[in-house]
Structure formats: structure tokens, C-alpha cells
N, C-alpha and C positions, 0 to 999 in steps of 0.2 A: 504433285510432288514439288517441293520447294527447289528453286534454282538459285543457288547462292552467288552473290556478286563477288567478284575479285576484290579483296580488301587491300587497300594501300595505306601505308603509314605516312601520314602527312608530315613533311619536314617543316617544322615551325621555326621560323627564323625572324630575327629582328632586322627589318629592312632599313635601308638608309632613309626611307621616306619618313620615319618617325613613328610608324604604326608599331604596336607592341605585340608580344607573343601571346597567343590564345591560351587561356587556362581552363576552359570549360571541357568537361568530360561527360559524355553521354553513353548510353548502352550501345552495344554492337548492333549494327543494322543488318538484318537478314530478311530478305523478302522474295516473294514469288511474283513473277511478271506474266503468269499464264492467263489471267482474266482479261478478256477483251470484249467490249460491247459496242453496240451502235456503229458498226463499220461503215454505214452509208452516210454518216453525218460529218461535215467539216466543222469541228468544234473549236470555238474561240474563247469561251468563258464558262466557268462552272462555279456554282455555289449551292448551299444546302439550307432547307428550311428547318423549322423546329421539329418536324416529324421525320426528318432524315431523307426527304425527297430531294433528288438532284434537279436543279434548274440549270439548263444548258443553253448557252448562246451559240449561234451558228453563223456561218458565212452564207447568207442568202438562202437559208433553210428554216428560218423562223426561230421561235423559242420552244424548247423541249422540256417537258416534265417527265422524269424517269423515277419510278418508285421501286426499282429493283427487278420488276417483272414486265410492266407495261409502259408504253410510251404515249404521251399526249403531246401532239404537235400543234402549236399556235402559229399560224402563218397568215398570208394575205387572203386565204380562202375563208377562214373562220374568225378573223380578228381585224383590227385596224392596222396591223403590221403591213408594211408595204411589200410588194413583191420584190425579191432580190435584196431585201434590207440586210445590211451588215451590222451585226452586234459586236461591238468592240469590248465591252465589259458588262458585267451584271453583278449585283449584290442583293442579298436577301436581308431585309431589316428585321427589327425585333418583333414586328407585328406580322411577319411573313409576307410582307409586300415585296414584290420583285422590282428592282430598279435597273433599267436597261440603258446602257450607253450606246447610242447609235447616231443617226443624223438628227440629233436632239436627245431629249431625255424622256423615257417612257416609264410609267408606274403601273404595275399590275397587282391588284389586290386579291386575286384569285377568282374574281368575277368579271371585272371590266378593266379596260386599259385607259389610262390618262396620258395624253401626249403633251409634252411641254416643248415649245420651240420659240424662236425669236419673234414670232408673230403674236403668240398668246401669253407670253411670260417674259420675265426679265433675263432669260437665258442669254449668255453673252454670244455664243456661237452655236449654230446648228450642227455641232459635232461634239460628242462627249466620249472621251477615250478611256477615262479611269474614274472609278467610283469607290468610295469607302463610307461605311456607316459607323458613327461614333457611339459611345455608350449611352448617350442621350437620344439616340435614334435620329440624329441629324445626318442628312445625306451631304457628303462632300464630293464634289465632282470637278474634273478638268474639262472645262468648256472652252477650248482654245485651238488655235492654229498658229502657224509661224507669224509672230508679231501681232497677233490678234487674240482677244479674249483673255482668259486666265482661270483663276480658281473661283468656285462658287460653293455656297452652302444653302441648304433648304431644310427647314424644320417642319414642313407640311403647311406652313402659313407664310413665313417670312423668308425671302430670298436675300442673300448677301453676296456681293461680288468683290473680288480682289484682283486688281490688275497692277502693272507697274506705275500707272498714273495715280492710283488712290491708296496704295499699300506698299509695304517693303518688298513685294514680289519683284525679283530682279529681272525676270524675263517672262513673256507671255506663255511660252510653251512648257507645259508640265508633263513629264514622262509618266509619273506614277504617284499615287497617294496611299498612305497606310496609317492606321490608328494603332498606337501602342497600348500597353496594358494600363497606363496611367491616363488614357484618353487624350494624349497629345496627338496632334495631326502632323504627319511628316510628309514632305513633298520632295520629289526628285525633279529638279529644275536645271536642265543643262549641266553645268559643272558645280552646282550648289545642292547641298542638303538643307532643308528648312524645317524647323520645328515650330509649331504654333501651340503654345501652352496657355490656356485661359486668356486668349487674346494677345499674348506676348509673342512676337516673332523673333526667332534667333536664326541667323543665316550662317552656315558653315561652309567654308571654302578651303583652299589649300593651306591656309595659315592654321586652320584647326585640325585638318586631316593629316597633314604632313606630306601630302603629295597633291599634284594637280590632276584631277580626274579628266579623262577624255570626254566622256558624257556619262551621266548616270542613266541606268536603265530601269530595272525592277527594284521595288522595295518590299520588304516583308517584316513582320514583327518578330523580334528575337526574344530570348529570355533575358532576365536580369536587367530590365530597363534599357534594352538595346534594340536597334533595328539592324536589318541586314540589307545591304545595297549591292547591286551588281553594276559593273562598269560596262557600257555598251561601246564596243569598238567596230560595230558593223559599218560605219561610214568612213573608217580609216583605210587608207591605201597602203599602210605599212604595218608590219607585225608588231605586236605588243605582248610578246610571250612572257616577259619578265615583270611587266607592270601589274598593278592590282587589278583583280577581276571580280572578287567578292570581298566586301569588307563588313565588319561588325562595328557599330559605332553607338555610343551611349551619350554623346554630347561632350565627352571629355577624352575618352580612350578610343583609339582606332585600332582594330585588329584586322589583318589581312588573312583571308582563308582561300588562297588560290587553289583550284582543283589540280591535284597532282596524283600520280600513281605511286606504287610502293618504292620506286627508284627515284622519286623526286621529279619525274618527267611531267611536263605540262599536259593536262588532259584536253585543253582546248578552250576556245572562247565560250563565254556564258551567253546563252540565247534567251532562256526563260528561267526564272528562279522563284522559289517560295520556301516557306518553312512549315513544319508540321507541329502538332500539339506538344511534342517532346522537345522542340527546339532544334531538331535536325534540319539542315539546309538541303534542299532538293534543287537540282538544276539540270537543264539540258545543255550539254557541252560538246565541243568538237572542233576539229580542224579539217581532217580528211574524212572523218566519219562521226556520226552523231551518237552520243551516249547519254544515258541517264546516270547521274552521279548524286550521291548523298554524303553529307558530312556530319558526323556525330560529335564534333568538338575535338576529336583526336585524329580520326582517320577518314579518308575518302573511300567510299565504296562505289563501284561503277559497273555498268553493263551496257553493251550495245544491244539495241532492239532492231533485229534484222529487218522487220517490216518497214522501218523508218529510215533506212540507209539512203543516202544520196541527197537528202535535203535538210539543211540546217533549220529551215523554216517549217518543217513538218510538225513540230510541237509548238502549240500556241498558248497553252496554259497548264499549270501544275497547281493542284490544291489538295487538301486533306479533308476527308469527310468526318462526321461525328465519331466514327470508330477508328480514326487515324489511319484509314486506308488512303493511299495516294492515288489520285485520279489525274491521269495525263491526257489532256485533250489534244488531239492531232487532226491533221487534214482528213483522216479516214478513221474516225472513231475514237474510243477511249480505252486506254490501258489502265487497269487497276492493280496497284501493288499492295499485296497483303503483308502487313508487318507482324512479326511474331511478338 
């Protein structure tokens, strides 16, 4: 039986920051949170291959393939994956190869694993936290730490690296990477958004956005030539209830979409964020309790998941499958939201 989320009418306002009022309207979001799978796995990343299989990265439990019925586990017992290996991100490319961000970069073609590290490849750092695959099947990755490393690309033959020393990259540490529908590469780097379009770099800061971001967190592809970016306040010691928390940006226009309830009350900080195939924004939000919230361009819909109460870090990834079901990866399994 469907369990309906409380619907809140988003108060859209023109902030003094210079960001504009949102004009996008999507369908009402109604969904069921009753589907719950793989409760024994600490899930950190999820993506899907062309056959609809889910590939799941875990925290110290290996790589999981899930076809809707059965589970295949790849770990230190049956593969080259190390015991207790942490998977930070993974993406499936157009050839159904699985690219795994961990203490290095790992490629799995369905039969064998190829490990890339600083000893056997040009990899900048033995730490890969974010991966994106562009329309030409080029792998983009964040191979960086604080003041070390940077952005890399790999087309299967040629590696390219971008650091503050050899490129316009303003800082080594990259929070997230996403590819938009025009094959532009977007980066979240500290307080900057960066777009790489056919080799041309454009850096956006407070002069373009109309406000000074605390730190950018997650990126996601939006509709109408835009990206969605969350602002990460997790390192701040003071409250930022009125500041921007989620923005939509197309290189010219900035729109703030802060999570609010029907009375205009702030729903909470944004911890994890993504978009679905319809352009709806999905996020885990909370101050005193954790909620799943979704924004359809007009209203926020939200619900508390009781099994996840007490930890803002219980949700690690949100993604949509080929059927536009929302998969929420947590410290104890995956919640799947069925959209009508």
C-alpha cells in the first residue's frame, strides 16, 4: 500500500543573494517506501548496467551485483579486492565496465579486475572519491587529497591529469564530478563550481552565483541545461538555516531550492543529494531527525524513515534506476522508493 509523503508548498522567494525564483513545474511526487533489500550491507555507492543489474559498492564488504533476486559478492576471497576495502564511488560505463573508486581505481569488465594505482599508472593519488563517465565513454575521476592530486580523465588508453600547477583548477580537493546532457564536465571544488566544455574551463564563484558558498557538496545533472548543487555545512560550527542549501545553476542563472515544509520551515541540512530522470531533486535532510525529501520544481515532499533515525550519516548515496525507482543506500541496506 502506498504511503504518501507530506506535501509542502515551497515558498519561492527572491533572495538578496541575487539568485532568482524557480519557474520549473514537475508532476506531483507520490511514492512508497516499503521496499527494503540487502539489510546486511553497508552501502556506499550504486549504479546500473544496461541490463538493469544493480552494482553496489560497500564499506569493507566488497562489490555486489544484484539482479533483483540474487546477490553475487566480489570480495577478497574470490577477487583481487583487498580485505576491508572501502568503495567510495562507482560508475558503469557504456560497455558495462564497472569503475570503482577506492584506494586507487579499479576496472571490472565482468570477468577480470584491473587495478590502477600510483605504482603502475599515472594516477595522481591512491585515493579516488568521485567518478563520472561522459558521453564518449571517458572516465573522469577525482584522485586527490588535501593539497595533493586533482582531476583526471582516462579514455582506456590515454591518461590526462589536471592540478592547480598545470590547469585552471583552483584547488586540489574535488568534492564531486557530474556530466550534463551536453557532455560538459562539472566539478564541485571547495567554494567554486567549474564547467569544462570541449577543453574550455569556466570557474564560477560568488560573483557569478550571487552568494559565497560555504563549501559545495554533491552535484547532479538537472533539466534544461542546468546542474544541481548542494552546499555542505557539515564542518561549520554555526547554524546556516537561512543560507542556500540546494541551488540550480546553468552558467548564468542561479536558483535556490532550500528544503522547506508547507509552512516555510527549514527541513534541515542537506547530507546527500541527487536527481531522477524526471528532474526531481532527492535529498537526505535533517537537523534533529533525518528525512528523505524530494522537490518537483514547485513543492517539497518529505518523510522520516524510522529505521534511519539518529544518524545523519546513515544515508550514503541516492540514485535512480532505469525504471526511475529511487535507491537509497544506507549503513544497513537499501530502501527503494516506487514512483507512480
